[in-house]
C-alpha positions as CSV (number, residue, x, y, z in Angstrom):
1,M,7.5,-13.9,12.9
2,K,5.2,-11.2,11.8
3,G,6.8,-7.8,11.3
4,L,7.9,-5.0,9.1
5,F,11.2,-3.4,8.1
6,I,10.8,0.3,7.5
7,T,13.2,2.0,5.2
8,G,13.4,5.1,3.0
9,T,14.7,6.4,-0.2
10,D,16.8,8.8,1.8
11,T,17.1,10.3,5.2
12,N,14.4,12.6,6.5
13,V,11.6,11.1,4.5
14,G,9.4,10.4,7.6
15,K,10.3,6.9,8.6
16,T,9.7,7.5,12.3
17,Y,6.5,9.4,11.7
18,I,5.0,6.6,9.6
19,A,6.3,3.9,12.0
20,C,4.5,5.6,14.9
21,L,1.3,5.8,13.0
22,I,1.5,2.1,12.3
23,A,2.5,1.2,15.8
24,R,-0.5,3.1,17.4
25,D,-2.9,1.5,14.9
26,L,-1.6,-2.0,15.4
27,K,-1.7,-1.6,19.2
28,S,-5.3,-0.4,19.1
29,R,-6.1,-3.7,17.4
30,G,-4.6,-5.7,20.3
31,I,-1.4,-6.6,18.6
32,N,1.8,-6.6,20.7
33,V,4.1,-4.3,18.9
34,I,7.8,-4.8,19.5
35,P,9.6,-1.6,18.4
36,R,13.2,-1.6,17.3
37,K,15.4,1.1,16.0
38,P,18.7,-0.6,16.8
39,V,21.0,2.3,16.0
40,E,20.3,6.1,15.8
41,S,22.5,9.1,15.0
42,A,22.0,12.7,15.8
43,C,21.1,11.9,19.4
44,N,21.1,14.8,22.0
45,L,23.1,14.5,25.2
46,I,20.7,14.7,28.2
47,N,22.0,14.4,31.7
48,G,25.2,12.8,30.3
49,V,23.3,10.2,28.3
50,L,22.7,10.2,24.5
51,Y,18.9,10.3,24.0
52,P,17.5,8.7,20.8
53,D,14.4,10.9,20.0
54,D,13.1,8.7,17.1
55,A,13.4,5.5,19.1
56,A,11.7,7.2,22.1
57,L,8.8,8.2,19.9
58,L,8.5,4.7,18.5
59,L,8.5,3.2,21.9
60,K,5.8,5.6,23.1
61,A,3.6,4.9,20.1
62,S,4.0,1.2,20.6
63,Q,3.0,1.3,24.3
64,S,5.6,-1.5,24.6
65,T,7.0,-2.8,27.8
66,S,10.5,-2.8,26.2
67,S,13.0,-0.4,27.7
68,L,14.6,2.4,25.6
69,D,17.9,0.5,25.8
70,E,16.3,-2.5,24.3
71,V,14.7,-0.5,21.5
72,C,17.9,1.5,20.6
73,P,21.1,0.3,22.3
74,Y,23.5,2.0,19.8
75,R,23.4,5.8,19.8
76,F,25.6,8.5,18.4
77,S,25.7,12.3,18.6
78,A,27.0,13.0,15.1
79,A,24.3,13.6,12.4
80,I,26.0,11.2,10.0
81,S,25.6,7.5,9.1
82,P,25.8,5.2,12.1
83,A,28.7,3.3,10.5
84,R,30.8,6.4,10.3
85,A,29.7,7.7,13.6
86,A,30.8,4.4,15.2
87,R,34.3,4.6,13.6
88,L,34.8,8.2,14.8
89,T,34.0,7.1,18.3
90,S,36.0,3.9,18.1
91,Q,33.0,1.7,18.7
92,K,32.5,-1.6,17.0
93,I,29.0,-2.5,15.9
94,Q,28.5,-5.6,13.7
95,L,25.5,-6.8,11.9
96,K,25.0,-9.7,14.3
97,D,24.7,-7.2,17.1
98,L,21.8,-5.4,15.3
99,V,20.1,-8.7,14.5
100,R,20.3,-9.7,18.1
101,T,18.8,-6.4,19.2
102,C,15.9,-6.9,16.9
103,T,15.2,-10.6,17.6
104,L,15.9,-11.0,21.4
105,N,14.5,-9.3,24.4
106,S,16.3,-8.4,27.7
107,A,15.8,-12.0,28.9
108,N,17.4,-13.4,25.8
109,K,14.2,-14.8,24.7
110,S,13.1,-14.8,21.0
111,T,10.4,-12.2,20.2
112,D,8.3,-14.8,18.3
113,S,5.0,-14.9,20.1
114,E,2.0,-15.5,17.8
115,N,0.7,-12.0,18.8
116,D,4.0,-10.2,18.4
117,F,4.7,-7.8,15.6
118,L,8.4,-6.8,15.1
119,L,8.4,-3.2,13.9
120,T,12.0,-2.3,12.9
121,E,13.1,1.1,11.6
122,G,16.4,1.4,9.8
123,A,18.6,4.5,9.6
124,G,18.7,6.5,6.4
125,G,18.1,4.8,3.0
126,F,18.0,1.2,2.1
127,Y,21.7,1.2,1.0
128,S,23.0,3.5,3.8
129,P,25.8,2.1,5.9
130,L,24.5,0.9,9.2
131,C,27.4,-0.8,10.9
132,E,31.0,-1.8,10.2
133,D,30.0,-4.9,8.1
134,G,26.5,-4.1,6.8
135,L,24.0,-1.8,5.3
136,N,20.3,-1.3,6.1
137,A,19.8,-3.8,3.3
138,D,21.8,-6.4,5.1
139,L,19.8,-6.1,8.3
140,A,16.6,-6.3,6.4
141,E,17.8,-9.4,4.6
142,Q,18.8,-11.0,7.9
143,L,15.5,-10.3,9.5
144,K,13.6,-11.5,6.4
145,L,10.7,-9.1,7.0
146,P,8.5,-7.4,4.4
147,V,9.8,-4.0,3.6
148,L,7.9,-0.7,3.7
149,L,9.5,1.9,1.5
150,I,8.9,5.5,2.3
151,A,9.6,8.5,0.1
152,N,8.8,12.2,0.2
153,D,6.1,12.9,-2.3
154,Q,8.0,15.4,-4.4
155,L,9.5,15.9,-7.8
156,G,12.3,13.3,-8.4
157,C,11.0,10.7,-6.0
158,I,10.1,8.2,-8.7
159,N,13.7,7.7,-9.7
160,H,14.6,7.1,-6.0
161,I,11.8,4.8,-5.5
162,L,12.5,2.7,-8.5
163,L,16.2,2.4,-7.6
164,S,15.3,1.4,-4.0
165,L,12.7,-1.2,-5.2
166,Q,15.4,-2.7,-7.5
167,A,17.7,-2.9,-4.5
168,I,15.1,-4.5,-2.3
169,A,14.3,-7.1,-5.0
170,S,17.9,-8.0,-5.3
171,R,17.8,-9.1,-1.7
172,Q,14.7,-11.3,-2.5
173,L,12.6,-9.4,0.0
174,S,8.9,-8.7,-0.4
175,V,7.6,-5.1,-0.4
176,S,4.6,-4.5,1.8
177,A,3.9,-1.1,0.1
178,V,5.4,2.1,-1.1
179,I,4.5,5.2,1.0
180,L,4.4,8.6,-0.6
181,N,4.7,10.9,2.4
182,Q,3.2,14.3,1.9
183,N,5.3,15.8,4.7
184,S,4.4,19.4,4.0
185,A,1.1,21.3,3.8
186,Q,2.6,22.8,0.6
187,T,2.7,19.5,-1.2
188,D,1.2,20.2,-4.6
189,N,0.2,17.4,-6.9
190,S,-1.6,19.6,-9.5
191,E,1.1,18.9,-12.1
192,T,3.2,16.2,-10.6
193,N,1.1,13.2,-9.7
194,N,3.6,10.6,-8.4
195,L,0.9,8.3,-7.2
196,E,-0.7,8.0,-10.7
197,D,2.7,7.7,-12.4
198,L,4.0,5.0,-10.0
199,E,0.8,2.9,-10.3
200,E,1.4,2.8,-14.1
201,I,5.1,1.7,-13.6
202,I,5.2,-0.7,-10.6
203,D,3.2,-3.7,-9.3
204,H,3.5,-2.8,-5.7
205,R,0.8,-1.0,-3.8
206,V,1.4,2.8,-3.6
207,I,-0.2,4.7,-0.7
208,C,-0.3,8.4,0.0
209,V,-0.1,9.6,3.6
210,Q,-1.3,13.2,3.9
211,H,0.3,15.9,5.9
212,N,-0.5,15.7,9.6
213,A,-2.2,12.4,9.4
214,T,-3.1,11.0,12.8
215,S,-3.5,7.4,11.8
216,A,-2.0,5.0,9.2
217,P,-4.1,4.4,6.1
218,E,-6.5,1.5,6.7
219,E,-5.4,-0.3,3.5
220,L,-1.9,-0.4,4.9
221,I,-2.8,-1.7,8.3
222,S,-5.1,-4.4,6.7
223,R,-2.1,-5.6,4.7
224,L,0.0,-5.9,7.8
225,I,-2.3,-7.9,10.0
226,V,-3.3,-10.6,7.4
C-alpha cells in the first residue's frame, strides 16, 4: 500500500511536526490518511489514562476516523525508549504487535484501500529500540514503506544523516527524502550550509523545512502522491 515511515537521526528532531504537516496536506488533496504512532513514551497521565500527545496531534492533523487507541495503543510515562519503558512496567510488546497496529484497523481489516495512505511515525532514531524484539528499523523493514529521514538543521547533522542513510540502505528500504528541519528561529546557515553540503554528498532529495512552516513543501508532497 501507499505510505511513509517517518524516522529521525535522533529524538526531538521534529518527526511529529513534519508528520502533521504531511498529513494535513495529503488530506487536503482528498487522500485518506491512516495515522499510526504505535508506541509512545513520555505520555502524561490524564484522568487515570496515559495520553499520547504526539499521536493525538497526528490523529487531529489526519482528520482520520481512527480512534486514538488504534493510532497509539502502547503508551508509557517514562521519557525513555519504549523498549526499556516496557521492561520497567513488565509489559511485553513484540514487533508483530506493532506491525498489526499499523496494518489492521479495529475491524481487523487490512488498511489497503487504493486511496489509503499509511503514515507511520517511529519513536526516536532509526536504530532506537522500539520493542522487546525490534528496533524502529525492524518495523520499517516489516512495513516495507519508503522512509522519510528527519534531522535538525544544525552543526553535526551531516554525520548523523549519513550514518542513518547507511542503516536504511542496509535494510533495502527506499528513502523518500531527507528533511532538514530548521526548528528554531535562530537557525543560522550563514556559515554552515548543510543543504548545499548534503546535495554534493548524497543522491537523495534534501528538503529544508523552515521554522514555523504551516504546510509541507510542495516538492515533498508531490513525491508522496505519485
